[in-house]
C-alpha positions as CSV (number, residue, x, y, z in Angstrom):
1,M,104.8,79.9,151.0
2,A,106.8,77.3,149.0
3,G,103.8,76.4,147.0
4,S,103.1,80.0,146.2
5,M,106.7,80.6,145.1
6,K,106.5,77.6,142.8
7,A,103.3,78.8,141.2
8,V,104.8,82.2,140.6
9,K,107.9,80.6,139.0
10,L,105.7,78.5,136.7
11,R,103.7,81.6,135.8
12,I,106.9,83.5,135.0
13,K,108.0,80.7,132.6
14,S,104.6,80.6,131.0
15,V,104.7,84.4,130.3
16,Q,108.2,84.2,129.0
17,S,107.1,81.5,126.5
18,T,104.2,83.7,125.4
19,M,106.5,86.7,125.0
20,Q,108.8,84.7,122.8
21,I,105.8,83.9,120.5
22,T,104.5,87.4,120.4
23,K,108.0,88.8,119.7
24,A,108.5,86.3,116.8
25,M,105.1,87.2,115.3
26,Q,106.0,90.9,115.6
27,L,109.2,90.3,113.6
28,V,107.5,88.1,111.0
29,A,104.8,90.7,110.4
30,A,107.4,93.5,110.1
31,S,109.4,91.5,107.5
32,K,106.3,90.7,105.4
33,L,104.9,94.2,105.6
34,R,107.7,95.7,103.4
35,K,107.0,93.2,100.6
36,A,103.3,93.8,100.8
37,K,103.7,97.5,100.5
38,E,106.1,97.0,97.5
39,R,103.5,94.9,95.7
40,A,100.9,97.5,96.3
41,D,103.1,100.3,95.0
42,A,104.1,98.3,92.0
43,S,100.5,98.0,90.9
44,K,99.9,101.8,90.8
45,P,101.4,102.4,87.3
46,Y,99.1,99.7,85.8
47,L,96.0,101.3,87.4
48,E,97.0,104.8,86.3
49,T,97.5,103.6,82.7
50,M,94.1,101.7,82.6
51,L,92.2,104.6,84.2
52,G,93.8,107.1,81.7
53,T,92.8,104.9,78.8
54,L,89.2,104.5,80.0
55,T,88.9,108.2,80.6
56,D,90.3,109.1,77.2
57,I,87.9,106.8,75.5
58,A,84.9,108.1,77.5
59,N,85.8,111.8,76.9
60,S,86.9,111.6,73.3
61,N,83.7,110.2,71.9
62,T,80.6,112.3,71.8
63,D,78.3,109.4,71.3
64,F,80.0,107.1,73.7
65,Q,77.8,104.6,75.6
66,S,78.7,101.6,77.8
67,P,76.7,99.5,80.2
68,F,79.5,100.0,82.7
69,T,79.0,103.8,82.9
70,R,75.3,104.0,82.9
71,A,73.5,104.4,86.2
72,T,70.7,101.9,86.8
73,E,67.6,101.9,89.0
74,N,68.5,98.4,90.2
75,E,68.8,98.5,94.0
76,K,70.6,95.3,94.4
77,W,74.1,95.8,96.0
78,L,77.2,93.6,95.8
79,Y,80.0,94.2,98.2
80,V,83.4,92.7,97.7
81,V,84.7,92.6,101.3
82,I,88.5,91.9,101.9
83,A,89.3,90.8,105.5
84,G,92.0,88.6,107.0
85,D,92.5,84.9,107.3
86,R,93.2,84.9,111.0
87,G,93.1,87.1,114.1
88,L,95.7,88.4,116.5
89,A,95.7,91.7,114.6
90,G,94.1,94.0,117.0
91,G,91.0,95.6,115.7
92,Y,91.8,95.0,112.0
93,N,88.9,92.6,111.3
94,S,86.4,94.0,113.8
95,N,86.8,97.6,112.6
96,L,86.2,96.5,109.0
97,F,83.0,94.7,109.9
98,K,81.7,97.6,112.0
99,F,82.3,99.9,109.0
100,M,80.6,97.4,106.7
101,E,77.5,97.4,109.0
102,Q,77.3,101.2,108.9
103,E,77.8,101.2,105.1
104,T,75.0,98.7,104.4
105,K,72.6,100.1,107.1
106,G,69.1,100.6,105.5
107,R,69.9,98.5,102.4
108,D,68.0,95.3,102.1
109,N,69.2,93.7,98.9
110,V,72.9,93.3,99.9
111,T,75.0,90.4,98.7
112,V,78.7,90.0,99.6
113,L,81.7,88.4,97.9
114,P,84.0,87.7,100.8
115,I,87.7,87.4,100.4
116,G,89.4,86.1,103.6
117,K,88.4,83.4,106.1
118,K,87.2,85.9,108.7
119,S,85.0,87.6,106.1
120,V,83.4,84.3,105.2
121,E,82.8,83.3,108.8
122,Y,81.4,86.7,109.7
123,F,78.8,86.9,106.9
124,K,77.9,83.2,107.3
125,H,77.2,83.7,110.9
126,R,74.9,86.6,110.1
127,H,73.2,84.7,107.2
128,V,74.1,87.4,104.7
129,P,73.8,86.1,101.0
130,I,77.2,85.2,99.7
131,F,77.9,85.5,95.9
132,T,80.7,82.9,96.0
133,E,83.1,81.4,98.5
134,E,85.7,80.3,96.0
135,Y,88.2,83.0,97.1
136,A,87.8,82.5,100.8
137,E,91.5,82.5,101.7
138,V,93.0,85.8,100.9
139,A,96.6,84.5,101.3
140,K,96.0,82.3,98.2
141,V,94.4,84.9,96.0
142,T,96.6,85.5,93.0
143,I,96.5,88.1,90.2
144,S,94.8,85.6,88.0
145,D,92.1,85.1,90.6
146,C,91.6,88.9,90.6
147,F,90.9,88.8,86.9
148,Q,88.4,85.9,87.4
149,V,86.6,87.9,90.2
150,A,86.5,91.0,88.0
151,K,85.0,89.1,85.1
152,L,82.4,87.5,87.4
153,I,81.2,90.9,88.8
154,C,81.2,92.5,85.4
155,E,79.1,89.7,84.0
156,A,76.7,90.0,87.0
157,Y,76.4,93.7,86.5
158,K,75.8,93.5,82.8
159,S,73.1,90.9,83.2
160,G,71.3,93.1,85.7
161,E,71.9,90.8,88.7
162,F,73.3,93.8,90.6
163,G,72.9,97.5,90.1
164,H,75.7,98.7,92.4
165,I,79.1,97.0,93.1
166,F,81.3,98.3,95.9
167,L,84.6,97.3,97.3
168,C,85.2,97.3,101.1
169,Y,88.8,97.0,102.4
170,T,91.2,98.5,104.9
171,N,93.4,101.3,103.6
172,F,97.0,101.6,104.9
173,V,97.6,105.1,106.2
174,S,100.6,104.5,108.4
175,M,102.1,101.9,110.7
176,L,99.8,103.1,113.4
177,S,96.7,103.9,111.4
178,Q,94.6,101.6,109.1
179,V,91.2,102.9,108.0
180,P,88.3,100.9,106.6
181,T,87.2,102.2,103.2
182,A,84.5,101.6,100.7
183,A,84.8,102.4,97.0
184,S,82.4,102.1,94.1
185,L,83.5,99.7,91.4
186,L,80.5,99.8,89.1
187,P,79.0,101.8,87.5
188,L,82.0,103.9,86.4
189,S,79.9,107.1,86.3
190,D,82.8,109.4,87.2
191,L,84.9,108.7,84.1
192,S,82.9,111.0,81.9
193,S,81.1,114.1,83.2
194,G,79.6,114.7,79.8
195,E,81.7,117.9,79.4
196,K,84.5,117.7,76.8
197,E,87.4,119.8,77.9
198,S,89.0,122.0,75.3
199,D,92.3,123.8,75.8
200,G,92.7,125.1,72.3
201,K,95.4,122.5,71.4
202,A,95.1,120.0,68.6
203,R,94.5,116.5,69.8
204,D,95.4,113.2,68.1
205,L,92.4,111.3,66.8
206,I,92.6,107.7,68.1
207,L,90.7,105.1,66.1
208,Y,89.7,101.9,68.0
209,E,89.1,98.6,66.3
210,P,86.3,97.4,66.1
211,D,84.9,100.5,68.0
212,S,85.6,102.5,71.1
213,E,82.7,100.9,73.1
214,T,84.0,97.4,72.5
215,V,87.5,98.3,73.5
216,F,86.2,100.2,76.6
217,N,84.1,97.2,77.7
218,A,87.1,94.9,77.2
219,I,89.4,97.1,79.4
220,V,86.9,97.5,82.3
221,P,87.5,93.9,83.7
222,E,91.2,94.4,83.4
223,Y,91.0,97.7,85.3
224,L,88.8,96.3,88.1
225,A,91.2,93.3,88.4
226,G,94.0,95.8,89.0
227,I,91.9,97.6,91.7
228,L,91.2,94.3,93.4
229,Y,94.8,93.1,93.4
230,S,96.1,96.5,94.7
231,S,93.3,96.6,97.4
232,I,94.2,93.0,98.5
233,N,97.9,94.0,98.9
234,I,96.9,97.2,100.7
235,S,94.6,95.2,103.0
236,Y,97.3,92.6,103.7
237,A,99.8,95.4,104.5
238,S,97.2,96.9,106.9
239,E,96.7,93.5,108.5
240,L,100.4,93.0,109.0
241,A,100.8,96.5,110.4
242,A,97.9,96.0,112.8
243,R,99.4,92.6,113.9
244,R,102.8,94.1,114.4
245,T,101.4,96.8,116.6
246,A,99.3,94.3,118.5
247,M,102.2,91.9,119.0
248,E,104.5,94.7,120.1
249,A,101.9,95.8,122.7
250,A,101.5,92.1,123.8
251,T,105.3,91.8,124.2
252,D,105.5,95.0,126.2
253,N,102.7,93.7,128.5
254,A,104.4,90.4,128.9
255,E,107.7,92.1,130.0
256,E,105.7,94.2,132.5
257,M,104.1,91.0,133.9
258,I,107.5,89.3,134.2
259,D,108.9,92.2,136.1
260,T,105.9,92.3,138.4
261,L,106.0,88.5,139.0
262,S,109.8,88.5,139.5
263,L,109.4,91.3,142.1
264,Y,106.7,89.3,143.9
265,Y,108.8,86.1,143.7
266,N,111.9,87.8,145.1
267,R,109.9,89.3,147.9
268,A,108.3,86.0,148.7
269,R,111.7,84.3,148.6
270,Q,113.2,86.9,150.9
271,A,110.3,86.5,153.3
272,S,110.8,82.8,153.3
273,I,114.5,83.1,154.1
274,T,113.8,85.6,156.9
275,Q,111.3,83.3,158.4
276,E,113.7,80.4,158.3
277,I,116.5,82.5,160.0
278,T,114.0,83.6,162.6
279,E,113.0,80.0,163.4
280,I,116.7,78.9,163.6
281,V,117.6,81.8,166.0
282,A,114.5,81.0,168.1
283,G,115.4,77.3,168.3
284,A,119.0,78.1,169.3
285,E,117.8,80.4,172.1
286,S,115.4,77.8,173.5
């Protein structure tokens, strides 16, 4: 009985230590989450301005042509996959990879550009062709790195190395909901529908130097870099929210375990005391 009580006491101390760690991780994730959401929100005006400029150029020129808006017959796919650097975030990484498997099902010529250590490990283990591992750690990816990635994928698309470029990341819906999402980066076929809207109002004629196509092609990498930076911040916020939820659940489970073990310890201690009293009384009577 004494050995069992000692083991239970050690178990309680172990669970208490674990609970302190999970509680600390929960608080850290909650504090970082607010900053990540602020960075994601701060990038929205930039994206709206870039998208508005690209749309204006595409719709205000009747003879507009760009390699970034033309659909190709090239069936080679490049996926930029943003995952986390570490685990302990519930189903954040696993849900993204399951979604990625469904997204690429039936497509043979798929290459990935992984961002995040878990993303690199996952695709290496499955022997999926990797475009580059230079941006393997998502925590160290800066805005300048996003511009470099955008230039790389634009050059690869223009050279015909890939015909479709997609972005796969986790969208932040709420503190309790993070949804894996895929979005097309290239070609930008949705910018111009070929129909020029006319509302009867006079419009200012904008002249681009040297020409509209050159300006458009120069803006596209800047626009894609903004999408990448915003998506990384949204994914990071989703990871933190998932980790906060997971650590909160782990902390609650640890508290329940401590209550159960404490109850068992108290019962065992009470039984030991009762047994000792019974032995003393029996010895006195004899």
